[in-house]
C-alpha positions as CSV (number, residue, x, y, z in Angstrom):
1,M,152.6,-76.5,155.3
2,T,149.9,-76.0,152.8
3,F,149.4,-77.4,149.3
4,S,147.2,-76.3,146.7
5,I,146.4,-76.6,142.9
6,T,143.8,-74.8,140.8
7,G,142.4,-76.7,137.9
8,Y,140.3,-76.3,134.5
9,D,138.6,-78.7,132.5
10,A,138.9,-77.6,128.7
11,H,136.0,-79.9,127.7
12,T,133.3,-78.6,130.3
13,G,135.2,-75.1,131.0
14,M,134.6,-76.1,134.8
15,L,136.9,-74.6,137.6
16,G,138.2,-75.3,140.5
17,V,140.9,-75.4,143.7
18,A,141.9,-77.7,145.8
19,V,143.5,-77.1,149.2
20,A,145.6,-79.4,152.0
21,T,146.7,-78.4,155.1
22,R,147.3,-78.7,158.5
23,Y,145.2,-75.6,159.8
24,W,141.8,-75.9,160.8
25,A,139.2,-74.7,158.5
26,V,141.2,-73.5,155.9
27,G,138.9,-74.0,152.9
28,A,137.4,-70.2,154.4
29,R,140.4,-68.8,153.7
30,V,142.4,-70.3,150.1
31,P,140.2,-71.2,147.4
32,Y,138.6,-68.5,145.3
33,V,136.3,-69.9,142.5
34,R,133.9,-68.1,140.2
35,A,132.4,-70.0,137.5
36,G,132.9,-69.0,134.0
37,T,135.8,-66.6,135.6
38,A,139.0,-68.0,137.3
39,A,140.0,-70.0,139.9
40,L,142.7,-69.0,142.8
41,A,144.1,-70.2,145.8
42,V,145.5,-67.8,148.2
43,Q,148.0,-69.0,151.0
44,A,150.9,-68.1,152.6
45,Y,149.3,-65.0,155.2
46,A,146.5,-65.3,152.9
47,Q,144.4,-62.4,152.4
48,P,140.8,-62.9,151.5
49,Y,140.4,-59.8,149.6
50,I,143.2,-61.0,146.7
51,G,140.8,-63.8,145.7
52,Y,137.5,-61.2,146.1
53,D,139.1,-58.2,143.9
54,T,140.6,-60.2,141.5
55,L,137.4,-62.1,140.7
56,R,135.0,-58.9,140.9
57,M,137.7,-57.3,138.3
58,L,136.8,-60.3,135.9
59,A,133.5,-60.2,136.4
60,A,132.7,-56.6,136.0
61,N,134.6,-56.5,132.4
62,P,135.2,-60.4,131.2
63,Q,137.3,-59.3,128.2
64,R,139.7,-58.3,131.0
65,D,142.9,-60.5,131.0
66,A,142.8,-62.5,134.9
67,I,146.5,-62.2,134.6
68,E,147.0,-59.0,134.8
69,A,143.7,-58.1,137.2
70,L,145.7,-60.6,140.0
71,E,148.7,-58.8,139.0
72,Q,146.8,-55.1,139.5
73,V,145.7,-56.5,142.6
74,L,149.2,-57.6,143.9
75,A,150.5,-54.4,143.0
76,A,148.1,-52.6,145.8
77,D,148.8,-55.3,148.4
78,P,151.3,-54.4,151.3
79,G,151.8,-57.5,152.5
80,R,152.7,-59.1,148.7
81,D,155.7,-60.3,149.9
82,W,154.4,-62.9,152.4
83,R,151.9,-64.4,149.9
84,Q,151.5,-67.1,147.2
85,V,148.8,-67.2,144.5
86,G,148.0,-69.8,142.1
87,L,145.6,-68.7,139.3
88,V,143.7,-70.8,136.2
89,D,141.5,-68.8,133.7
90,N,138.8,-69.4,132.2
91,R,141.1,-70.5,128.9
92,G,143.2,-72.5,131.1
93,R,146.0,-70.4,131.5
94,A,147.6,-70.8,134.7
95,Y,149.6,-68.1,136.6
96,G,151.9,-68.4,139.9
97,Y,152.9,-66.3,142.5
98,T,155.7,-66.1,145.6
99,G,156.2,-63.5,147.5
100,S,159.8,-62.5,148.4
101,Q,159.2,-63.6,152.2
102,T,157.7,-67.0,151.6
103,A,160.2,-70.0,152.4
């Protein structure tokens, strides 16, 4: 079992991700953060490109809505039913996605 959390500090604007699990080297597959943009935790058959692509889209267009960007990335992911994603953006808005095949 994997536990993750995304966080945003309204006073400093800092974003972060924390993750704990029994799986080795999970820090290379779950947390994705870009300063001033968003923080994501991608788990349950983690697909790194969900984090990379969402942050890349937001960096290319800072006015873009982070939740809509993540939803667009997930819509294109054929494995989305096996994913879990938590996101917090640079305004403190949080979003969670749990695919239908995750327990």
